[in-house]
N, C-alpha and C positions, 0 to 999 in steps of 0.2 A: 504493500500500500504506500503510495506517495501522493502525487497530485490527484489521484482518483479517490482518495480518502475524503469522507464527509466530515467537515470540521465545523464546530461552533466557536465563535470568537466572543470572548468576554473582555470588555474594555470601556473606559469612559474618558479618562484624562488625555491631555495632549501627548503624554508619554506613549500612549497606545497607538498613535497614528502611524508612525513609520512601519510598525510590524504589520498592521492590517493592510496598508498599501503594498508592502512587500509580498504578502501572501497572495493578494489578488493578482499582482503583476506576475507572480510565478505560476499562476494557473491553478492554485488550490481551490477546491470547491468549498466555499463558505456557505453553509446551508442556513445559518442564522447568526445574527449579532445580538448579544445581550448587553445592554447598557443601562445606566441609571435613568429614572424618569426625567423629563424635561424640568429645568429649573427656571426661576424668574430672577433677573438681575437688573442692576441699574436703578436710577431714580424712578423711571416709569414702570419698573417691575415687568419688563417685557420678557416674553418667553425666550429662553436660551436653548438652542438645539446643540447638544454635545457634538463635537467634531466627529466622533465615531458614528453617531447616528446619521450624520450628513453623508459620510462615505457610504453607508448602507443604502441610503436613498439614491445616491448617485449611481450605484451599481445594481440596483433592484434586488438587494439582499433583504430578506425579512428581518425587521428589527423588533426585538422584545424588550420592554421596559418595565419590569415588575417592581413593585414596592418592596416585595420580599422575594428573593431569588428562589426560595424553596417552593414557591407557588408554581414554578415552571416544570416540575418533575415530569408530569404526564406529557406536556407539550414537547419537551426535549426528547423523551423516549420515542415519541412518534416520528421524530426526525431521523431516527436510526443513525446517530452520529458514530464515527469511529473514534474520535478524540475531540478535545477542545484545547484552545489556546487562550490563556488569560494574561492580560497585560494591564496593570493599573486600573482594575475594575472598580475598586473602592468599597466592596462589600465582602463580608465573610461568606464563604461557600459552605453550606451545610453538607454533612456526610452523604445524605441521600442523593444530593446532586452530584457529588464526586463519583458515586457508584454508577451513575448513568453512563459514564465514559470509560468504565473499566473494560478490558484490562490495561489499555494504554493510559487512560486517565486524562486529567487536565494538566497541560504543560504551561508552566508559568515562567515569565521573564522577571527576575528580581534585580534591581540595580545596586548590587553589592556583591562582594566575594563571600558568600555564605560559608560558615555560619556567622560571620561578622555582619553586624547591622541588620538583624532581622527586624521586622516591624514596618511601620508606616513612613518613616523619614530617613532612609539610608543615605540619600544624597546630601541632605543637610548635615547629617552626622559626620560624613567623611570630610566635608569642608570645615566644620567646627573643630574637628580633631586635628586639623592640619595634616591629614594623611598624605603620603607621597604617591600612593597607588590606590585605586579602587577598581571596579569592574562590574561585570554582569554575570548572573548565574541562570542557567536554564535548568529548571527543576520540575519534578512531579509534585503537584499540589497534594497535600494531605490535610488532615483536620487540625493540625497545629499551626502556629504562627511562623510561617516560612521555615518549617522543619523538615520538609520533604526531601527525598533523595535527589541527587544532582546528576544531570546528564552531561553538562559541559559548563565551563567558565572561561571568561576572557578578561584579562587585566587591562587597565587604562592608567597611564602615568598622569599625575597631577602636577601642575606648575605652581600651585599656590596662588593663582590669580583668578581661578574660575568662579563665576557666580552660579547660583543654583539653576537658573534657566539655561545657561550655557552648558553646564555639566549634564543636566537632564536631557537636553537635546542630543548631546554627544553619546550618552549611554543608551538612549532610545535607538539611535541608529546602529550602534554596536550590537545591541541586543537583537535587533531585527536581522542583521547580517548573520550573526551566530546561529540564530534559530533556523534560518534557511539552510545553513550548512549541515546542521545535525538532524533536522526534521525528517528527511527521508529514512534515515537509519532508526530514528525513534519509532516511526510509524510501521516500519517493517519488522521491528523487534530486534534488529541487529545491535542497537545501542541500548543497554540497560543502565538505569540510574544507580549511583552508588550512595550509600548512606552517608549523611553528613558526619564529619568528625566533631568531637566534643571540645576541641581546643579552640581558643579565640572566639568563643560564643559571646555575642553582645546583642542586646535588644533595644531598639529605638522606641521613642514614644511619639504620640501625635503632637505636632507643632501647634501651639496655641497663640492667640493674638498677643497675650502679655509677653511672650518671648521676644517680640520685636522691640521692646523698650531697651535702649542702650544706656548703660550706666558707667561713665568714665571714672567715677569715684572708686568703683570696685573692680573694674576690668582694665587690663592693660590694653594698649593700642593694638597689640597682636590679636588679642581675643576679640576686640571690637571689629577689627578688619575682617576676621573670619565671619562674625555675625552679620556684618553688612553684606558680605557676599552670599552667605547661606540663606538669608531671609528676604532676598529680592523676590518680588512677586507676592509672597505671603510669608509672614505677617507684615512685611515691610518694616525695615529698621527705623525706629523713631528716636530722635534726640532733641532735648530741650536746649536751645541756644538763645541767650538773651531774652528769656521768657517766651520764645517762639518754638512751637512744636513743628519740627521739620522731618521729612522722610529723606534719609541718606541713600542716595543711589550709587555713589562711587566715592571711595576713600583710599588713602594709602598711608603707610607708616612713614614717619619722618624723624630725623634726629635733631632738627633745628627749628626755631620759631621765627616766622616771618610775619611782619605786622599787617601786610596787605592780603594775607591768605587766611582762610578759616581753619585755625589750628585748635584742636581740642586736647588740653592736658589730660592725661590718663594716669591710672594707677602705676606705681613703680617708676615714676619719672619717665614715662613714655608719651609719645605724641602722635596723634592721628590728624591728618589733613583731610578735611571734607572737600572733595573735588567737585561733586555735583549733588544737588539736592532738589527736593520739591518743597517750595516755600509754603507758608500758611495760606497764601492766595491761590495755591494750586499750580503756580507757575514753576517750571523747571528752570534752574539757573546754576551757575558755577558758584563755588564757595566764595570766590573773590567778589562776585557781584552781590552775594548775600551780605558780606562784610560792609560793602559800600552802601547798600540799600537799606539794611536793617540795623546794623551795629554802629557804623560811623555816619549815619544819616544826620545831616544838620538839623538842629532843633528849630522849629518855627516860632 
């Protein structure tokens, strides 16, 4: 079984998109897409169609959007699938749904080198830890939290300058390419997964809005630089400067203070320069422009 296999695709977030595109382009038969229900976003609370659903609509693939994925057991069995691919779906899969796809099961792309960084925020965790390498794992989903056996892994070197959106896109593409390489052998049974090792196990937690609050009194510039890069997109790194709450979009560590730049003194005598930010007005600007417009502005 290769391209003739009947596959169900589970996915919701942007991280899922490269894999679904790659599977369709490679000629795999996607008999259904399972994604989250539509959401409402923005001030007008307009209906937002998840990108994975839009791909399904564009390619005339049936799209299923259950409130609870367990409700789909009968419908999924009627599709007579051979296996499923799951990438950033965002909901826990109950065991009875896992059983629908046996013996091959649900094949998952996880953006870390498991068992390191199990859980919902492995990309942020790698940036926050200042890791030199990360990667992707192709695994067979089980009832645990990213504890299933592994088919394949691929490492990615980190430069220490990546933001969460940049690294997410890079790992999404890497994961899609690796899946296409190993999927034929997985579907034919030639490649069997190996149990995860118990060394270097770590579990991440769900990122919360409060995590975006930056505190230079307790964190060094090195820690704040990593938070700025890890929290782009969500929860957005916030900093209070001269009684103004700003969103920091770019920063760097420096060793000297310049009067015309936006320099933040941090813990342990370290310094962070804010290069770009979103001001309280909602306008994006450089740190230097913020200094001139908000801090050194002439009093009327």
